[in-house]
C-alpha positions as a LaTeX table, in Angstrom:
\begin{tabular}{lrrr}
\hline
Residue & $x$ (\AA) & $y$ (\AA) & $z$ (\AA) \\
\hline
Met1 & $-160.63$ & $-131.17$ & $-20.79$ \\
Asp2 & $-162.51$ & $-130.54$ & $-17.55$ \\
Tyr3 & $-161.13$ & $-127.59$ & $-15.63$ \\
Tyr4 & $-160.25$ & $-129.65$ & $-12.56$ \\
Glu5 & $-158.56$ & $-132.66$ & $-14.19$ \\
Asp6 & $-155.08$ & $-131.14$ & $-13.99$ \\
Pro7 & $-154.15$ & $-130.04$ & $-10.45$ \\
Glu8 & $-150.65$ & $-128.96$ & $-11.51$ \\
Arg9 & $-152.07$ & $-126.46$ & $-13.99$ \\
Tyr10 & $-154.65$ & $-125.30$ & $-11.44$ \\
Gln11 & $-151.98$ & $-124.67$ & $-8.80$ \\
Ala12 & $-149.85$ & $-122.75$ & $-11.29$ \\
Glu13 & $-152.81$ & $-120.56$ & $-12.25$ \\
Tyr14 & $-153.72$ & $-119.62$ & $-8.69$ \\
Ala15 & $-150.28$ & $-119.56$ & $-7.08$ \\
Gly16 & $-150.38$ & $-115.76$ & $-6.80$ \\
Leu17 & $-153.92$ & $-115.45$ & $-5.47$ \\
Ala18 & $-153.95$ & $-114.71$ & $-1.75$ \\
Ala19 & $-156.29$ & $-111.75$ & $-1.22$ \\
Asp20 & $-159.12$ & $-113.93$ & 0.06 \\
Ile21 & $-157.10$ & $-116.08$ & 2.45 \\
Glu22 & $-156.80$ & $-113.52$ & 5.24 \\
Gly23 & $-160.53$ & $-112.75$ & 5.03 \\
Tyr24 & $-161.40$ & $-116.39$ & 5.61 \\
Arg25 & $-158.67$ & $-116.85$ & 8.21 \\
Ala26 & $-159.84$ & $-113.85$ & 10.25 \\
Arg27 & $-163.49$ & $-114.94$ & 10.24 \\
Ala28 & $-162.54$ & $-118.53$ & 11.13 \\
Arg29 & $-160.48$ & $-117.33$ & 14.09 \\
Asn30 & $-163.34$ & $-115.12$ & 15.20 \\
Glu31 & $-165.86$ & $-117.96$ & 15.06 \\
Gly32 & $-163.68$ & $-120.58$ & 16.74 \\
Gly33 & $-164.52$ & $-124.24$ & 16.39 \\
Arg34 & $-163.99$ & $-126.59$ & 13.49 \\
Val35 & $-164.24$ & $-125.44$ & 9.85 \\
Leu36 & $-165.30$ & $-127.30$ & 6.71 \\
Glu37 & $-164.15$ & $-126.01$ & 3.33 \\
Leu38 & $-166.27$ & $-126.89$ & 0.29 \\
Gly39 & $-164.33$ & $-127.14$ & $-2.96$ \\
Cys40 & $-161.02$ & $-127.32$ & $-1.10$ \\
Gly41 & $-159.10$ & $-128.27$ & $-4.26$ \\
Thr42 & $-155.36$ & $-128.53$ & $-3.74$ \\
Gly43 & $-155.45$ & $-126.63$ & $-0.44$ \\
Arg44 & $-154.82$ & $-123.02$ & $-1.47$ \\
Val45 & $-157.08$ & $-121.80$ & 1.38 \\
Leu46 & $-157.23$ & $-124.90$ & 3.57 \\
Leu47 & $-153.49$ & $-125.18$ & 4.18 \\
Pro48 & $-152.89$ & $-121.56$ & 5.33 \\
Leu49 & $-155.85$ & $-121.86$ & 7.70 \\
Ala50 & $-154.54$ & $-125.16$ & 9.06 \\
Arg51 & $-151.08$ & $-123.62$ & 9.54 \\
Ala52 & $-152.75$ & $-120.88$ & 11.58 \\
Ala53 & $-153.91$ & $-123.57$ & 14.05 \\
Ile54 & $-157.48$ & $-123.54$ & 12.73 \\
Ala55 & $-159.05$ & $-127.00$ & 12.82 \\
Ile56 & $-160.30$ & $-127.56$ & 9.28 \\
Asp57 & $-161.58$ & $-130.37$ & 7.06 \\
Gly58 & $-161.97$ & $-130.29$ & 3.28 \\
Leu59 & $-164.49$ & $-131.59$ & 0.76 \\
Asp60 & $-164.07$ & $-131.80$ & $-3.00$ \\
Ala61 & $-165.67$ & $-133.75$ & $-5.85$ \\
Ser62 & $-162.38$ & $-134.23$ & $-7.73$ \\
Pro63 & $-160.18$ & $-137.21$ & $-6.80$ \\
Ala64 & $-157.26$ & $-135.62$ & $-8.65$ \\
Met65 & $-157.49$ & $-132.40$ & $-6.65$ \\
Leu66 & $-157.69$ & $-134.26$ & $-3.34$ \\
Asp67 & $-154.70$ & $-136.42$ & $-4.29$ \\
Ala68 & $-152.74$ & $-133.23$ & $-4.97$ \\
Leu69 & $-153.83$ & $-131.80$ & $-1.62$ \\
Arg70 & $-152.60$ & $-134.92$ & 0.16 \\
Arg71 & $-149.23$ & $-134.49$ & $-1.54$ \\
Asn72 & $-149.19$ & $-130.94$ & $-0.14$ \\
Arg73 & $-149.20$ & $-132.47$ & 3.37 \\
Pro74 & $-152.20$ & $-131.21$ & 5.30 \\
Pro75 & $-152.10$ & $-131.80$ & 9.06 \\
Pro76 & $-152.91$ & $-135.40$ & 10.04 \\
Glu77 & $-156.02$ & $-134.28$ & 11.93 \\
Thr78 & $-157.49$ & $-132.70$ & 8.77 \\
Arg79 & $-160.09$ & $-134.96$ & 7.21 \\
Leu80 & $-160.54$ & $-134.89$ & 3.45 \\
Phe81 & $-163.83$ & $-136.00$ & 1.94 \\
Leu82 & $-164.51$ & $-136.98$ & $-1.67$ \\
Ala83 & $-168.10$ & $-135.83$ & $-2.09$ \\
Asp84 & $-170.48$ & $-133.69$ & $-4.11$ \\
Met85 & $-171.31$ & $-130.40$ & $-2.38$ \\
Arg86 & $-174.94$ & $-130.85$ & $-3.43$ \\
Asp87 & $-175.43$ & $-133.92$ & $-1.25$ \\
Phe88 & $-173.00$ & $-134.94$ & 1.46 \\
Ser89 & $-173.19$ & $-136.59$ & 4.86 \\
Leu90 & $-169.98$ & $-136.44$ & 6.90 \\
Gly91 & $-171.14$ & $-137.57$ & 10.33 \\
Arg92 & $-170.04$ & $-134.40$ & 12.10 \\
Arg93 & $-171.01$ & $-130.75$ & 12.44 \\
Tyr94 & $-169.01$ & $-127.57$ & 12.06 \\
Arg95 & $-168.92$ & $-124.11$ & 13.54 \\
Leu96 & $-168.14$ & $-122.63$ & 10.13 \\
Val97 & $-168.58$ & $-123.88$ & 6.56 \\
Ile98 & $-166.64$ & $-121.91$ & 3.94 \\
Ala99 & $-166.86$ & $-121.96$ & 0.14 \\
Pro100 & $-164.05$ & $-119.79$ & $-1.27$ \\
Leu101 & $-163.23$ & $-118.78$ & $-4.84$ \\
Asn102 & $-166.74$ & $-118.88$ & $-6.29$ \\
Ala103 & $-167.31$ & $-122.52$ & $-5.31$ \\
Leu104 & $-171.08$ & $-122.07$ & $-5.15$ \\
Met105 & $-171.08$ & $-120.66$ & $-8.69$ \\
His106 & $-170.56$ & $-124.22$ & $-9.95$ \\
Leu107 & $-174.18$ & $-124.94$ & $-8.97$ \\
Leu108 & $-175.96$ & $-124.12$ & $-12.20$ \\
Asp109 & $-179.66$ & $-124.29$ & $-11.29$ \\
Asp110 & $-181.86$ & $-123.54$ & $-8.30$ \\
Ala111 & $-182.33$ & $-127.21$ & $-7.39$ \\
Asp112 & $-178.57$ & $-127.72$ & $-7.08$ \\
Val113 & $-178.10$ & $-124.52$ & $-5.07$ \\
Leu114 & $-180.87$ & $-125.42$ & $-2.64$ \\
Ala115 & $-179.63$ & $-129.00$ & $-2.28$ \\
Ser116 & $-176.16$ & $-127.74$ & $-1.40$ \\
Leu117 & $-177.44$ & $-125.14$ & 1.06 \\
Arg118 & $-179.57$ & $-127.76$ & 2.79 \\
Ser119 & $-176.60$ & $-130.11$ & 3.08 \\
Ile120 & $-174.57$ & $-127.24$ & 4.53 \\
Arg121 & $-177.30$ & $-126.39$ & 7.02 \\
Arg122 & $-177.42$ & $-130.01$ & 8.24 \\
His123 & $-173.68$ & $-129.84$ & 8.96 \\
Leu124 & $-173.69$ & $-126.63$ & 11.01 \\
Glu125 & $-173.53$ & $-126.63$ & 14.77 \\
Pro126 & $-176.13$ & $-124.55$ & 16.61 \\
Gly127 & $-175.01$ & $-120.97$ & 16.08 \\
Gly128 & $-172.85$ & $-121.99$ & 13.12 \\
Arg129 & $-172.18$ & $-119.85$ & 10.06 \\
Leu130 & $-171.79$ & $-120.18$ & 6.30 \\
Leu131 & $-169.15$ & $-117.94$ & 4.69 \\
Phe132 & $-168.58$ & $-117.76$ & 0.94 \\
Asp133 & $-167.69$ & $-115.50$ & $-1.94$ \\
Val134 & $-169.19$ & $-115.22$ & $-5.42$ \\
His135 & $-168.81$ & $-112.68$ & $-8.20$ \\
Asn136 & $-171.15$ & $-109.73$ & $-8.25$ \\
Pro137 & $-172.48$ & $-109.85$ & $-11.84$ \\
Ile138 & $-171.63$ & $-106.32$ & $-12.91$ \\
Pro139 & $-171.51$ & $-105.56$ & $-16.66$ \\
Glu140 & $-167.70$ & $-105.44$ & $-16.71$ \\
Leu141 & $-167.58$ & $-109.13$ & $-15.73$ \\
Leu142 & $-170.17$ & $-110.26$ & $-18.28$ \\
Arg143 & $-168.88$ & $-108.75$ & $-21.51$ \\
Pro144 & $-168.11$ & $-111.37$ & $-24.19$ \\
Ser145 & $-164.49$ & $-111.82$ & $-25.11$ \\
Pro146 & $-163.15$ & $-110.37$ & $-28.36$ \\
Pro147 & $-162.65$ & $-112.91$ & $-31.18$ \\
Gln148 & $-158.98$ & $-113.38$ & $-30.28$ \\
Gly149 & $-159.82$ & $-113.89$ & $-26.60$ \\
Thr150 & $-158.45$ & $-111.97$ & $-23.64$ \\
Leu151 & $-154.90$ & $-112.59$ & $-22.49$ \\
Val152 & $-155.04$ & $-113.63$ & $-18.82$ \\
Arg153 & $-151.37$ & $-114.35$ & $-18.14$ \\
Asn154 & $-148.25$ & $-116.08$ & $-19.38$ \\
Leu155 & $-147.90$ & $-119.28$ & $-17.39$ \\
Cys156 & $-144.99$ & $-121.65$ & $-16.84$ \\
Leu157 & $-146.29$ & $-125.21$ & $-16.73$ \\
Arg158 & $-144.12$ & $-128.32$ & $-16.57$ \\
Gly159 & $-141.12$ & $-126.34$ & $-17.77$ \\
Ala160 & $-142.82$ & $-124.72$ & $-20.79$ \\
Trp161 & $-144.36$ & $-121.27$ & $-21.18$ \\
Phe162 & $-147.94$ & $-120.75$ & $-22.38$ \\
Ala163 & $-150.12$ & $-117.74$ & $-23.12$ \\
Gln164 & $-153.43$ & $-118.30$ & $-21.34$ \\
Arg165 & $-156.37$ & $-116.71$ & $-23.17$ \\
Glu166 & $-159.96$ & $-116.51$ & $-21.97$ \\
Phe167 & $-162.98$ & $-116.88$ & $-24.25$ \\
Phe168 & $-166.13$ & $-115.91$ & $-22.34$ \\
Ser169 & $-169.79$ & $-115.87$ & $-23.31$ \\
Tyr170 & $-172.81$ & $-115.21$ & $-21.12$ \\
Asp171 & $-176.40$ & $-116.43$ & $-21.22$ \\
Gly172 & $-178.27$ & $-113.60$ & $-19.52$ \\
Glu173 & $-181.54$ & $-115.51$ & $-19.24$ \\
Arg174 & $-179.98$ & $-118.42$ & $-17.35$ \\
Arg175 & $-177.17$ & $-116.28$ & $-15.86$ \\
Ile176 & $-174.62$ & $-118.88$ & $-16.96$ \\
Gly177 & $-171.13$ & $-117.98$ & $-18.08$ \\
Asp178 & $-169.27$ & $-120.33$ & $-20.42$ \\
Ile179 & $-165.52$ & $-119.98$ & $-20.16$ \\
Glu180 & $-162.86$ & $-121.59$ & $-22.31$ \\
Tyr181 & $-159.21$ & $-121.10$ & $-21.40$ \\
Arg182 & $-156.82$ & $-121.78$ & $-24.27$ \\
Phe183 & $-153.18$ & $-122.39$ & $-23.46$ \\
Glu184 & $-151.00$ & $-121.54$ & $-26.44$ \\
Pro185 & $-147.30$ & $-122.46$ & $-26.25$ \\
Leu186 & $-144.98$ & $-119.50$ & $-26.65$ \\
Ser187 & $-142.65$ & $-121.82$ & $-28.53$ \\
Gly188 & $-143.09$ & $-125.31$ & $-29.92$ \\
Thr189 & $-146.31$ & $-127.33$ & $-29.79$ \\
Gly190 & $-148.68$ & $-128.59$ & $-27.12$ \\
Ala191 & $-151.66$ & $-126.23$ & $-27.18$ \\
Phe192 & $-154.64$ & $-127.30$ & $-25.08$ \\
Ser193 & $-157.83$ & $-125.88$ & $-23.62$ \\
Val194 & $-160.05$ & $-126.33$ & $-20.56$ \\
Arg195 & $-163.67$ & $-125.36$ & $-20.02$ \\
Leu196 & $-165.67$ & $-124.07$ & $-17.09$ \\
Arg197 & $-169.31$ & $-123.09$ & $-16.53$ \\
Leu198 & $-170.37$ & $-120.76$ & $-13.73$ \\
Arg199 & $-173.67$ & $-119.33$ & $-12.55$ \\
Tyr200 & $-173.79$ & $-115.66$ & $-11.62$ \\
Phe201 & $-175.94$ & $-114.51$ & $-8.69$ \\
Pro202 & $-177.33$ & $-110.98$ & $-8.42$ \\
Pro203 & $-177.58$ & $-110.14$ & $-4.71$ \\
Ala204 & $-181.39$ & $-110.30$ & $-4.61$ \\
Glu205 & $-181.41$ & $-113.72$ & $-6.27$ \\
Leu206 & $-178.75$ & $-114.99$ & $-3.90$ \\
Asp207 & $-180.76$ & $-113.76$ & $-0.92$ \\
Arg208 & $-183.88$ & $-115.47$ & $-2.27$ \\
Leu209 & $-182.11$ & $-118.82$ & $-2.52$ \\
Leu210 & $-180.52$ & $-118.51$ & 0.91 \\
Ser211 & $-183.90$ & $-117.67$ & 2.43 \\
Ala212 & $-185.56$ & $-120.62$ & 0.67 \\
Ala213 & $-182.99$ & $-122.92$ & 2.31 \\
Gly214 & $-183.59$ & $-121.39$ & 5.74 \\
Phe215 & $-180.62$ & $-118.99$ & 5.89 \\
Ser216 & $-180.48$ & $-115.31$ & 6.76 \\
Val217 & $-177.76$ & $-113.03$ & 5.42 \\
Leu218 & $-175.84$ & $-111.52$ & 8.32 \\
Arg219 & $-173.27$ & $-109.56$ & 6.35 \\
Arg220 & $-172.29$ & $-108.86$ & 2.75 \\
Asp221 & $-168.95$ & $-107.20$ & 2.06 \\
Gly222 & $-167.55$ & $-105.99$ & $-1.23$ \\
Gly223 & $-164.12$ & $-107.49$ & $-0.55$ \\
Phe224 & $-162.14$ & $-109.61$ & 1.87 \\
Gly225 & $-160.88$ & $-106.71$ & 3.95 \\
Gly226 & $-164.30$ & $-105.54$ & 5.10 \\
Glu227 & $-164.92$ & $-103.16$ & 2.19 \\
Pro228 & $-168.58$ & $-102.05$ & 2.05 \\
Phe229 & $-170.63$ & $-103.79$ & $-0.61$ \\
Arg230 & $-171.72$ & $-101.48$ & $-3.41$ \\
Ala231 & $-173.50$ & $-102.01$ & $-6.71$ \\
Glu232 & $-170.14$ & $-101.77$ & $-8.52$ \\
Ser233 & $-168.31$ & $-104.23$ & $-6.22$ \\
Met234 & $-166.81$ & $-107.17$ & $-8.09$ \\
Thr235 & $-167.15$ & $-109.56$ & $-5.15$ \\
Gln236 & $-169.88$ & $-110.57$ & $-2.74$ \\
Phe237 & $-168.30$ & $-111.88$ & 0.47 \\
Val238 & $-171.32$ & $-113.22$ & 2.33 \\
Glu239 & $-171.85$ & $-114.50$ & 5.86 \\
Ala240 & $-175.13$ & $-116.30$ & 6.51 \\
Ala241 & $-176.67$ & $-118.36$ & 9.28 \\
Pro242 & $-179.71$ & $-120.56$ & 9.73 \\
Gly243 & $-182.39$ & $-118.17$ & 10.82 \\
Asn244 & $-185.49$ & $-118.77$ & 8.74 \\
Pro245 & $-187.61$ & $-121.88$ & 9.07 \\
Glu246 & $-187.09$ & $-123.81$ & 5.87 \\
Pro247 & $-190.31$ & $-123.89$ & 3.82 \\
Ser248 & $-191.95$ & $-127.29$ & 3.63 \\
Glu249 & $-191.73$ & $-128.88$ & 0.22 \\
\hline
\end{tabular}
């Protein structure tokens, strides 16, 4: 099963994750103007920002996730777009484009990354910013799982309890992580699994791609509370802006 086919499971998995929300909310307030969230999913970040009186729209490639977001009642002025982040045209520009929770890591090759960054750049107002987070590929994040997998959590889903185990492998040459999550019922039957592939970006490689798309990095933090970025940081929280002329193709 594709990772994003089941919004109810997705919401249950991430119900307790909130550390990034205030980081995005604070930067959005500081920038002012309208915000676009890429990979908005079921609204985990979008809805708290909207409730803080931040004008925000959302884009996602999954109809199921957007349907779930609509059921979560975003403000009527929030526009939701079904589109691929690699190539979108929304007919409006934004002061800030955000891509929380490793959204850009779903872009598995340079062509996809550059296509997405160019679409983002076209949708920024003059003086606009791009704000996103991705993992920092430190060795602790890239170790393969043991044969029995790694227990992530016990999860209640549709009234039944499951043990969620992660099985991770990493292709260092392509910097692609393959992740399988297996959900094993703690009683009875109904085991299932979902799969996910993510690309990992060392800081220098990320900077190269941003520069190739005409962006300059303004700030890189090691967390959402302004922690300095260090080699051992698990997160890259990056703010970038158009600042380099995009090379001609």
